[in-house]
N, C-alpha and C positions, 0 to 999 in steps of 0.2 A: 728592457731594463729600465727601471724607474727611479732607483735610488742607489747612491754609491755604496751603501752597506748591505745591499741584497746579497743573498748567498750565491755561490758559484752555481752555474747551471751546467747540465750535461753538455750543452753545445760549447760553452766556454772551455770546459776541461778538454773536450775533444779538439777544439781549435788550438789550445795551447800545445797539446801534444803534436799536432800537425805542424806547427811552427818549428818545433824542435826537430821533427823528422825531416822537414824540408832543409833545415840547416845542417843536416848530416850529424846530428848530435845524439841520435837514438839508433842503436844497433840491436842485434838479436839478443845480446846478453844485458841490455840496458833495462833497469827496473826503476820504479818510482816509489821509493819508500815514504816520500812526503810530498804533497802538493797542497799549498795553502793559498788562500786569497791574500793579496796585499791591499790593505785598507787605505783609501786616500787620506791625506792629511786632514786634520780637524777643521781647518778653515774652509777647505773644499766641501766637507760634509755640512758644516754649520751654515755655509752660504748657498747650499744647494736649493734650487728652485724646483718645486714639484713638477714632474713631467719632462724636465730637461735631461739631456744625456751628454752634457759637456764635461765629462770626467773620464779618466782612464780606468780601464779594468785590467789589472795585471795579476799574475800568480807567481809564487815562489816555488820552483820545482827542484827537489833534491833528486839527483840521478845517481844510481849505483850500477857500476859494471860488475856483475856477479862473477865474471871470469877473472878479473884482475883485482877486485876490491876497490878500485878507484871511485871516489865520491866527488861529485860536483854540484854546484848550485847555479841555477839559471833563473833570471827574472824574465818573464815573458809578458809583453803587453799584448793582450788579446785584442784590444782596441786597435792598435797599430799593426798587429800581425807580425811582431818582430821580437827577437831576443835583445833585451836592452842591457843585460849584464850577464857575465859568466865568470865563475871562479872555481878552481879546484880546492877542495878542503884538505888540509894536511892531517888526515886521520892517522897517519903512521908516525906522527911526531907528537911529543908532549904538548899539551895535556890530553892528546888523543881525542876520542869521541867517535861515535858511529851513528848513522841514521836509525830510525825505528826499524823494527823487524818487518819483513814482508810476510804476508800470509803464506806464500809458497814455501818460505823457509821453515815453517813449522813441520811440514811433511818432509822436507829435505833433510832436516836434522834427524828426524826419526829413521829415515832410510839409511843415513850414514851410520848411525849407531847400531841399528839392527844388522848391518852388514859386517860389523867388526867382530872378529872371532873371539876377542877377549871378552866382549860383552856377552856373547852367546855362551861362553864357558861360565861366566859369572851367573847367568840365569840357570844353567844346568846344575850348578852346585846348589842352587836353591830349589831344585825340583821342577823348574819351568823349562819344558822342552818344546812346547808349542807356543811360539811367540807371535802367532798370526795377528792376534788382537791386542797384544801388549802395547800399552801407551807409554811412549817416551816423551817426557815433557820438554818443551822448548823454552828454556829459562835464560834470562839475561844474567851474565856472570858477575856483574858488579865491576869494580876496578881493583884488581890485585896483580900488579905487574910482576910481583915475585913469583906468581903461579904460572907465568908465561902467557903469551897471547896478546900482550899490549900492542896496540896498533893493528891488530888483525880482527876480522869480523868473526866473533866467537859466540858460542852458546855453551852453557853447561846443562846437561840433561840428566834428570833422575828418572826412575822407572816405576811405573804403576801397572800391575798386571790386570789385564782384562781377559777373563776365561772364555768369553764368547761375545759376539756382537751384542751390544746393549747392556753388558755388565757394567756396574759402577767401578771404574778403575781406581778411584780414590780410596776405596775400601781395602785395596790390596797393595799397599806400598812395599816396594822392594828396597829395603834399607841397605845403605852402605855402598851403592854403586853409583859412581859419578863419572859421566863421560864429558870430556872437554872437546868440543867440536869446532873445527875450523871450517866455516861455511864456504870460504873461497876455494880452499884446496879440496874440500869434500872428504876430510879425514877426521878420525878421532885421534887428536894429538896426544891425549893422555887418558887412561882409564884408571880411576881409583876404585879399589875393591877392598872392603874391610876384612877380608881374609877367610880363614877356615871356619869360623863360628859366627856367621852373620845372624842378626835377629831374624826370627822366623817371619815369613810372610803371613799376615792375617788372612784367613780364608772365610770368615763369616760373611754371610750375605747382608748387604746394606743397600739394596736397591730401594728407591723411594718413589717410583712412579706408581700410578693407581693399580696396575695389574699386580704389583707386589705388596702393596700396603693393605689390601683388602677393601671391603665396601666402605664408601664414604659415610660419615655420620649423617644422620637424618634429623638431628635435633634442632638445627639452625633454621629458623623461619626466613622466608624471603625478605630482603631489604631492597626496596625499589627506590631509585633516585630518578625523578622525572622533572623536566622543565618544559611543560606543554607549549609555552610561548617561545621556546628556544633559549639559547644562552644570552647573557647580558653583554658579552663582548662582541666586537666586530673585528674582522681581519681584512685588510686590503694590502695585497702584496705581502711584504714582510712586516708591515705595521699592524700592531694590535692596540685596540682601544678598549678599555674596561673601566667604567665609572670615571674616576679622575685620572686614571693612569693611561699613559701612552708609551709605547716602546716598540723596538724593532727586534725581530728574531733573526739571529745568524747561526751558522753551524759550519764547523770545519773538521777535518780529519783528525787533528791532534787534540784540540780543546773540547770538541763536541759542541754543546749548546753555548751560544754567546748571546747576551742581551745588550742591545745598543740603545742609546738616546732615551734613557728612562726619565720621564717627566711626570709631575703631579700637577693637576689643574687646580688653581686657587682663584676663585672668582672666574674671570674670563681669561686667565693667563696660564699657559702650560710652563711651569717652572722646572728647570733642569735639576736633576738629583744625581744621577750616575751616567757618565758618558758611555762606559762599557763595563760589563760585568761578566766574569766567567770563572771557571775552576780549571786553570790551565795545567795543573800538575798535581800529582799525589805520589807519595812514596810509601812502600810497605816494607819496612825494615824488620828483620827477624832477630830475636834475642837469644837464639839457641847457638852455642859455640860449637856444636857438632860439625864434623867435616862436611856433612851433607847440607848444612843450612847456614853456616856463619856468614857466607858471602851473599845471602839473599837480601836484596833491598830494591824491590821492583819500582820503577818509575812508569806507571801505567799509561801516562800520556807520552812522555818522551821516548820510551822504549817500545811501547806496544800500540800507541795511537788510540786514545779513548774514543774519539768520534768515529774512526773507521770501524771500531768494534761495537757500534751502537746497535741496539735491537730494533726490529720492526715491531712496534707496540700493538697490542690486541685489545679490543673492547671487552670489558668485563674481567680482564685479567690484570693488565697494567693500569688501566684507566677505567673509571666507573662514572656513569652519568651521561650528560649531553656533551659529547667529545668532539673537538676539532683537532685534526691531525695536521702536522706539517711534514712534508717529505723533504729529504735531503739527498744530496749526491756528492760523493767524494771520488777521488781517483783510485783505481785498483792498482795492483802491483805493476801493471804494464802502462799505467798512465791513462787508461781508458775510463770513461765514466762508470761509476758503480752506484746505482740508485739505492737508497735506503728508504723504502716506503714507511710512512708513519714513524719517522724517527723521533718526532717531538709530539707530545700530547698537551692539549690545553683544555681545561675545564674549570668549573666553579665548584666550590665546596662550602657547605654550611660550616661555621666554626664557632658555634655556641653564642654566648652573650658578648656583645661588644660594649654596651654600657647599660646601666640600670640604676634607678633610684626610686624609692618609695617615701613619700611624705605622709605623716599621720593624717588619716582621714581622706587621703587622696588615692586614686587608682595608681598602680605602679607604672612607671615609664620604662619600657624595656625595648632595646633594639638588638637584633641579632647580627652577629658578625658573619661575613662571607669573605672568601678569598679566591683569587684567581690563581690557578696552579699551572705552571709551565714546567715540563719535566722530560727527561729522557733516561734510558738505561743503557749501560754498556756492560758486556761480559768479557772479562779478560782472564782466560784460563779458568781457574776454579772459582773465582769470585765474580759476583754480579754487583754493580754499583748503580744506584739510582741518584739522580741529581734533580732536586725539586726546588724551584723558585716560587715563593708564595708572595702575592701582593694583597694587602689588606685595605679595607675602607678607611682606616684612620691614618693612612700614609706610611705604614710600616712595610718593610720588606724582610722576608725571612728566607734564608738559604738552608736547606736540609739535605744531607746525604743519607742514603740508605744502603748499608753494606749487608749483603746476603750471599748466598751461594754455598760452596763447600769449603770447609776448613782445610788448609794445606797440612797434610799429616805425614808422619813417619811411622816406623814400626819399632817395637821393643818387646822384650819378654813380658808377658802379662804380669801385672803387679809391680813392675819396675817403677821406682820413685825417681823423678827427674825434675829438678827445680826450674828447668827451662822449657819443659815440654810435658805437661800433665797428661796422664792417660785418660782419654775420653771415651774409649770403648776397649774391650779386651784386646790387648796387643797393639792398639792404635794410639799414638801420641800426637797431641796438637801443640806445636811450638808456640811460645809466646811471641807476639808481634804487634806492630802498630799500623794503623791506617791514617796517615797524616795528609790531609788535603790542604791545598793552598788556593784561596780565592784571590783573584786580582780584581780590584775595584777602582777603576779609573773614575775618580769622583768629579762632579761638576755641580756643586751645591750653589745654585743661583749664579752659575757662570764658572769659568775655568780658573779663576783666581781664588784659591782656597788656602786655608791654613789648617794645621792639625794640633789638637790639644788633648791632654790626658787629664782625666778627673779621678780623684781618689777621695774616699770618705776619711775624715780625720776626727778622732776622739779628742775631746777637750778635757784635760785633767781637772779634777775637782779643785776649785780655788776661786779667786775673784771673778774669773770669766765664766765659771761654772759652779756657782755656790751650792746647787742642789744635786750635782753629779749627773744630770740628765742630758746635758748639751753635747751635741756633736755637729760637725759642719763638713764642708767639702772644699777642696781646692783644685783649681785648674792650673795646668802647667803647659805652656806653649812648647811643642816639639819643633824647634826652629831649624834644625839641620838633620840630615840623614843619620849622623852619628848618635843623635839623641832619640831617634825614632825606631830603634830596635828594642821592642818592649815585650814584657810578659804579663799575662793576666794575673790578677790577684783577687781571689774571692773575699779575702778578709777586708780589703779596702773597697770592694765593689768597683774595681777599676773598669773604666770605659773610656772610649776615645771619640773625639768629635772632629768633624770636618766643618769648618766655618767659612762663611762667605766673606770676601774682602770688602764688598761694597754694600750689601743689603742688610738692613736692620729690621727687626720685628717691632711689634707694637710697644714693647717695653724697652726698646732701644738697644737690644743686644744683637750681635751678628746672627743671622739665620744659620742653622746648623742641622746636620744629621749625626746621629750617634751610632757608633758600632758597639753593640753589646755582645761580648763573647760568651760562649758556652764552653769554657775551657776544659781540655783534657791535658794529659801529660805532654810535655814537649818531647823532642827526640831523645830516646833513652841511650842511644849509642854514645860512647865516650868521645870527648874532643880528641881530634887527631886520628880517629878511626876512619876507614874508607867511607862508611855510611855517613858520618858527620861531615866529611869534606864534600861529598857529592850532594847531600841533602841539607846544605847549610840553611835553607829557608825554614827548615823544621826546628831550628834551634830557638826560635822566638815565636810568640803568638802573633806579633804585629811587626810589620816593617812599613815605613812610609818612604817613598822615593819621589823625586821630581820626575815628571813624565818624560819618557824617552820611547819613541815608537819601536825601537829595536829591542826594548826590554819587555818581552811578552811572557816568557816562560821562566819561572822562578829558579829552576835548576839549570838554566841555559838552554839553547836550542837543541843540543845533542848530548843529553846526559848519558846515553848508552855508552858504557865503557869509557867514560870521561873521568878525569881526575877530580873535577869539581869546578863549577861555574855558577853564575847567577847572582842572587841577591847579596850574598856575602862579599862578592867582588865589586858589584856595582856601587854599593853604598860606601865603599872606600873613597869615592869622589867627594863625599860629605857635602852634597849640594844643599842649598837653602830650600826651606819648605814654607816660608812665609809668603802669603799672597801670591801663590804660583799654582801651576797645574800639577796637582799631587795625585799619586796612586797609592792606595792602601793594599797591602798584601796580608791576608789573615790566614794563619794556619790553625787547623782544628781537626778533630777526629778521635776515634776510639783507640784505646790500647787494649788489646784482646788477650785475655788469658782464657783459652778455650775450655769449655765445660761439656759434660755429656749431652746437655740439652742442645748443643750446637751441632749435633751429629744425627743423621748423616747430611742433613741440610740445615743451614744456620738460619734461625729467625732473624729478621732485620735488626741491625744495630744502627741507631739514629745518632746523628751529630749535626752541628751547624752553628748558625749565629743569626743575629738580627741587625738590621739597619732601621733606626726609628727617628722620625722627625723630632727635633728638640729645639723649640723656638723657631722652627722653619715656618710654622703656621701660627696664626694669632689666636686660634681657638680650636676646639675639637671639630674636625671637618666632617664628622658623621652625625651632626645634630639633625639633619634633614632626612635621615633614613625613615622609611615607612615602618609601621608596626604591622608585621605580617600575621600576627596571631589571629586577627579578625578575619583575614582572608582564608585561613585554614578552617574557619567555621562557616565560610560561605560569604563573608563580608568583602568589602572592597580593599581593605588594608590601606586606607588613606593615611597620609602623614599626620601624626599627632594622635591617632586612635591608640588606646591603651589595652594591655592584656587584662583579662578578668581573672 
């Protein structure tokens, strides 16, 4: 081990489990729905000397007894080989809450439902007698105590029929059957069935794999991406260096990809920009009031564990070019190491023109942009999510999510009009829904003492200050406390937010700063007071700013599964000061999806994200010294200053 922020290793996960076993804390029915690294405090990290190992490596393990439903948390020091804390979680008491689901519970829920005679009778009424391949979905039930199940480990299951192995089950939704499953007792505590005249099951074939779609088109010519001298970045342990950027890669079972200690080199100095960046939560609330869907608002990190569901990426499919992969390892359901080969992909991409100018009579000066891409993909049920961090030569950072996969659907009589679920194929409806991501940006712009400001464009009325009617200006407002820092984007005023340094000034005497530029979509559409709004409070605003607290990592709380509501809305009631202190930005973004026929049977990628851009952080364009590669493409050397012809 060489750095306090290195990812957990298989040996450390196995060692943590062995400590718990030796302490008599792991039995035959004990499972590990969550095992996360505990990061050392910032002063330990910032004061770390390369090569030293004078720091503690600990994990936070959540233990579930599947026989009783009891949930406990243990902190295990792998370094000391000891349990340093233990507590039982009061999951049977308000505001409740459950750990993320186990992989094994997906199959267990299906077995429980398929064994229920009421479910089999419901299938038979719909003409389904062979349920060998029928898919029973393992869905988080939300928080609806009036429906029963509060304080119990529950799932709600819908049914999608698969006629044979390999059939696309999403094409055959069985409408109107909802099984409420108690995972601890192993029973269907309630089965809802919409009665004698259910919507027909759609039977059209919608298989999308090559053997079903026919010959691939031949019109596209090869596009080769080569770097004969190798990539421009280097990797040493968890540290990545690319041009002026340096950062460390982390990964855990709940958040997935984490980027640590992001710095930008200015002259001979690596200046801090972001201490820690991740997308630790996302919620997918549905806008269909039908009994089969009103309760759906998935928290894909807190309920299903984004990192644990990460894909092993493949060259030429997920990543193209000169690729470097990073392997990850998380704990499986039994607390054993579960490797994820090629969990993270790194490569460079050309990104068009970075800057260009042509003076009359002079050859043009053009420099091409390039970006470093660090990404991973997670598959949660029917959707696939890509998380892409881009680093640019001008000091900008972009975060982009890519939502694809298969739209979650229901069934209806063909031709039915539904304002909440348009028909996207004959007899198949796609309920309206949102994908709302929340990025956590633990900022460190030239140090840990930062402030937050909001900028808005201001039109100047025609008059003495604007005699010709053309003038406009801008204004900055300090967001001095957490109560002032729950904000929403406004495209009419070009609203942006700044994190400024408390101590450093640029060449024109202003505090150095980075700017958060939103690419806003609608906020949470669920009504105030609704279950979704209480549980996904972070999605009510595009921006939150909080004073740093290491316990505040997940914007919907540590255990949003079946929880009444926690996270940012509660934390910010403390109304902590945000001036010249260690601040964290929380930015929510993402698409609101009204499904269309073109999204079926597999949805093209839907993009969303935001930018972090230097704004007075540097004294000039940092990319003036880029080479002109155009002459190299003609066989020249591409020396600095050569111009395109």
